[in-house]
Every structure is written in C-alpha cells, then in structure tokens.
C-alpha positions in Angstrom: 87.9 83.2 72.4 89.3 86.3 73.3 93.2 85.7 72.0 95.1 87.7 73.9 95.8 86.5 78.2 97.0 89.5 80.4 98.3 87.1 83.6 98.8 88.9 86.6 100.2 86.9 89.7 100.1 88.6 93.3 100.9 87.9 96.6 99.7 90.3 99.7 100.2 93.2 97.8 96.3 94.4 97.6 96.9 98.1 97.5 99.1 98.3 94.6 97.6 95.5 92.8 94.2 97.5 92.7 95.8 100.8 91.5 97.5 98.3 88.7 94.1 96.8 88.0 93.1 99.9 87.2 95.9 101.4 85.1 94.4 98.8 82.8 91.3 100.7 82.1 93.2 103.5 79.8 94.4 101.0 76.9 93.2 101.4 74.2 92.7 98.0 72.7 89.6 96.4 72.0 87.5 95.0 74.9 86.8 92.0 72.6 90.6 91.4 72.0 91.7 90.9 75.7 91.0 89.8 78.9 92.9 89.7 82.6 93.7 86.6 84.6 94.7 87.4 88.2 95.8 84.3 90.6 95.9 85.6 94.2 99.0 82.9 95.4 97.3 82.3 98.9 97.4 86.2 100.0 97.0 86.4 103.5 95.6 90.0 103.4 92.2 91.0 101.7 93.6 91.0 97.8 90.7 88.8 97.1 87.7 90.5 98.6 89.3 93.4 97.0 89.5 92.0 93.6 85.8 90.5 94.0 84.5 94.2 94.9 86.4 95.9 92.2 86.0 93.2 89.4 82.5 94.7 88.3 83.6 98.3 87.9 86.1 97.7 85.6 85.6 98.1 81.8 87.4 95.1 80.7 87.3 91.2 81.6 88.9 90.0 84.7 88.8 86.6 85.9 89.9 86.1 89.6 91.6 82.8 90.9 92.5 81.8 94.2 94.7 79.1 95.4 97.0 78.0 98.2 100.6 79.9 98.3 102.6 77.5 96.1 104.8 80.3 94.7 105.1 82.1 91.5 105.7 79.4 89.0 102.8 77.7 89.8 100.2 81.0 89.6 101.5 81.7 86.3 101.0 78.2 85.0 97.6 78.0 86.6 96.7 81.7 84.9 97.9 81.0 81.4 95.9 77.4 81.5 92.8 78.7 83.4 91.1 79.5 80.3 92.1 79.0 76.2 94.2 82.2 74.9 95.9 82.3 71.3 99.0 84.8 73.3 99.6 85.4 76.6 101.0 88.5 77.9 102.6 88.8 81.9 102.6 91.6 83.9 103.6 92.2 87.8 101.1 93.5 90.1 103.2 96.5 90.6 103.6 97.1 86.6 102.1 100.2 85.4 101.8 100.8 81.5 103.1 103.8 80.0 101.0 104.6 77.9 97.4 103.7 76.7 98.7 101.6 73.6 100.7 99.1 76.5 98.9 96.2 75.6 98.7 97.0 71.6 102.2 97.2 71.1 102.5 93.8 72.7 99.4 92.4 70.7 100.4 93.9 67.2 103.7 92.9 67.5 102.8 89.2 68.7 100.1 89.0 65.6 102.9 90.6 62.9 106.1 87.8 64.4 106.2 83.9 63.6 104.5 81.8 66.2 107.8 81.3 68.0 108.6 84.6 69.4 108.5 86.3 72.5 108.5 90.0 73.4 110.2 91.4 76.4 109.1 95.5 77.1 110.7 98.0 78.9 110.3 98.6 82.4 111.8 101.3 84.6 110.8 103.2 87.9 107.8 104.8 88.2 108.2 108.1 88.8 106.2 108.4 91.9 109.7 106.8 93.7 112.4 108.7 95.0 115.3 108.8 92.6 118.1 107.3 94.7 121.9 106.1 93.1 120.9 102.5 95.1 117.8 102.0 92.5 119.8 103.4 89.7 122.2 100.7 90.1 120.1 97.7 90.3 118.8 98.4 86.9 122.2 99.2 85.9 124.2 96.4 86.9 122.5 95.4 90.0 120.1 92.2 90.6 117.6 94.3 88.8 116.2 94.7 84.8 118.8 95.5 82.9 118.3 97.1 79.3 121.6 98.5 78.9 122.4 98.3 74.9 119.4 96.4 73.8 118.2 97.9 70.8 114.3 97.8 69.5 113.6 94.3 67.7 117.1 93.3 68.7 116.6 89.5 69.4 118.5 89.1 73.0 119.3 86.2 75.6 117.6 84.2 78.7 118.9 86.5 80.7 116.3 88.8 79.6 113.4 86.7 79.9 111.7 89.0 82.4 107.8 88.4 83.3 106.7 91.9 84.5 106.1 93.0 81.0 106.6 90.2 78.6 104.3 88.4 76.1 104.4 85.4 73.6 101.8 82.8 72.2 100.5 80.4 74.4 101.5 77.2 72.8 105.1 77.5 73.5 103.8 77.7 77.6 102.2 74.5 76.5 105.1 72.8 75.8 107.5 74.9 78.3 106.0 75.4 81.2 106.8 77.7 84.7 108.7 74.7 86.5 107.0 74.6 90.3 109.7 73.4 91.7 111.2 77.1 92.4 110.1 79.0 95.7 110.9 81.7 97.0 111.9 84.8 94.7 113.7 84.5 91.2 114.9 82.0 88.8 111.4 80.7 87.5 111.3 83.3 84.6 114.9 83.1 83.5 115.1 79.5 83.6 111.9 79.0 81.4 113.5 81.3 78.7 116.2 79.1 78.7 114.5 76.0 77.7 112.2 78.1 75.0 115.5 79.4 73.5 117.2 75.9 73.9 114.6 73.1 73.2 112.0 75.5 71.0 114.6 77.6 69.5 112.4 80.6 70.5 113.8 84.1 69.8 113.5 86.4 72.9 112.9 90.5 71.3 112.9 93.5 72.9 110.1 95.8 72.4 111.0 99.2 73.6 107.5 100.7 72.3 105.9 98.3 75.8 106.8 101.0 78.1 106.1 100.2 81.7 106.7 101.7 85.0 107.7 99.8 88.1 106.0 100.9 91.9 108.3 98.6 94.2 109.8 100.7 96.8 113.2 98.6 97.0 115.7 99.8 99.5 119.4 97.6 100.1 117.4 95.8 103.3 114.8 94.7 101.0 117.3 93.4 98.3 119.7 91.6 100.6 116.7 89.5 101.7 116.0 88.9 98.5 119.7 87.9 97.3 120.1 85.1 100.0 116.2 83.8 98.9 117.7 83.7 95.3 120.9 81.6 96.2 118.6 78.7 97.4 117.2 78.9 93.9 120.3 79.3 91.7 121.4 76.4 93.5 118.5 74.6 91.7 118.6 76.0 88.4 122.8 75.0 87.9 121.4 71.4 89.4 118.8 71.0 86.3 121.3 72.8 84.0 125.0 72.1 84.8 126.4 74.2 82.0 125.3 77.2 83.5 127.1 78.9 86.1 125.3 81.7 88.3 126.9 80.9 91.7 131.0 82.1 92.6 133.3 79.1 92.0 136.6 78.5 92.2 139.1 81.6 92.3 136.2 83.9 92.0 134.5 82.0 95.0 138.0 83.3 96.7 138.2 86.7 95.3 134.7 87.9 96.5 135.5 86.2 100.0 138.8 88.4 100.2 137.2 91.4 98.8 134.1 91.3 101.4 136.4 91.0 104.4 135.7 94.0 106.7 136.8 96.4 106.2 137.2 96.2 102.2 134.0 96.7 101.0 133.6 100.0 103.2 136.7 101.1 102.0 135.8 100.2 98.4 132.7 102.3 99.1 134.5 105.6 100.0 135.5 105.3 96.2 132.9 104.5 94.1 129.2 103.0 96.4 128.3 100.6 93.5 131.7 98.8 93.8 130.7 98.3 97.7 127.3 97.3 97.0 128.4 94.9 94.2 130.2 92.6 96.4 127.8 92.5 99.2 125.6 91.3 96.4 128.2 88.7 96.1 128.8 87.9 99.2 125.1 86.7 100.1 125.8 84.0 97.2 129.0 82.4 99.0 
C-alpha cells in the first residue's frame, strides 16, 4: 500500500487537467510513496479519453475512475475510498505546484504530526493569468481563497478548509466524509471542515511551504454565476448547522437591500471598486 493518495476530481476541463497531471511528474517525492486518483465526475468532453491516453506516459501511478455526474463531494468520497491509503491529499484540477517539493511538504508534515491534523497549503493566482484588481479582491476579501494574516504552522478555522491544496490522515474521512447532498458549487468542503473540528476535534494548520498556483481565469460574470449557485448550498449548510450564519438576515439583509438600490453600487464603485463588488456579491444572497 502506498501511503499517500492524491485525489483530483474533475468535470469538463480536459485541457487544464492534463497540464495539472503532467505537472506532478516533476515532484521529488519517491514514487513508492504516492499515487494519484483521478475521478471524472461525468464529464461531457474528452476528459476520460485524454486521461487514459496520458496515463501510460506519466512517471507515477494514476488511477482513473469515471462516474455519472454526482457533484464534487461524492466524487471526492469515491476517490478517497477506492483504495486504501494512510493519508489523502486533495488537489484541484486547475492547481499547479510551485515547487518540486510540494507533495513532500505535505507528506512530511503529515508524518511528523499527530493523526488528527489537517494541513492547508498556500494557493494564489497562476502567473500566466493577467493581474487584475478584481482577482486581487477575490483572494483579499472576496469569495475566494484568503490567507491574509496566517502564519506558517498556525492553527486556523474551518473557513480555511480549502480542498484545492489540502492533506489529512485518511481515517478522519472514514469518520466524517463529504456530504454528497451539496450540489452545484461550494460549501461541501467548508462544511466537512466544520464537522472535523467540531466532532473530531481536528486541528487545521496552515502549511505555507506547500505552495501552489491556481490557473482559473475567473471574470466577474463567472463569479456572480457561482455566487448565485452557492446560495442554495448555503441554505442547506445553515439548515444542517443552525448555529452558523452565512446568508444575510435581519438588519443586515435590509442594509444590503437598500445599499444595492440603483445607483448606489455604481456610486460606491466610483470611490472604491471593491465596495461595489462586495455589495453586488451580497445582493446575490438576498
């Protein structure tokens, strides 16, 4: 049994996925220590055929699983439990290690910690993407990855349970798997992080040395579509965990309602675009 299972789930992103898989060939971790499980969650493009063709050319073991489209949570569960491993590392299909010791950093941290610790690595925009103020906002107060204020080794909360670059002992997932009832985009990872910290007393630690690039050219129109989809997941999250408030309620709901009446958002944007984006985001959740 190889100790580390690198789980990647994908849907209709064959080109970027192939680049992601090829990027792992440069990793310095011994091939006897890890394998990669790819779960194609019902892609309608040529993902599976390209992955099969690529499999024989890679210098590491790739396990390919295909299933009908059932969502990210179900796909990750399938990837984890398809084969035994001591540790699991989740990567996004658009995530690229910044250095050749990316897997080693996760593996070493897992081996040297107790068996109740989750490690979240650092992820930021890929240098191929044109720098933009909007993308800067997404990871500095917007609905994207946010590592502001975190220090290496610091214990953090379940809001930082980012499965694009995260590792943990597999036995934790045997006790608290992803909730497959989440459909669409978002929340299945954060919700699992909440259960692990609450029910299993797990610690989530920031592993700054496990650095990765995120190659996903998000534009405002893409983000607003995602935010609308996230509202449904947020409702399910709150129903399952009433103690957690995500969607605006009470006076906050009315504040956002009036703050987003035309032409106020555009007026705010004249002074600071980030304010306009923030209120537009919140409006989608009313």
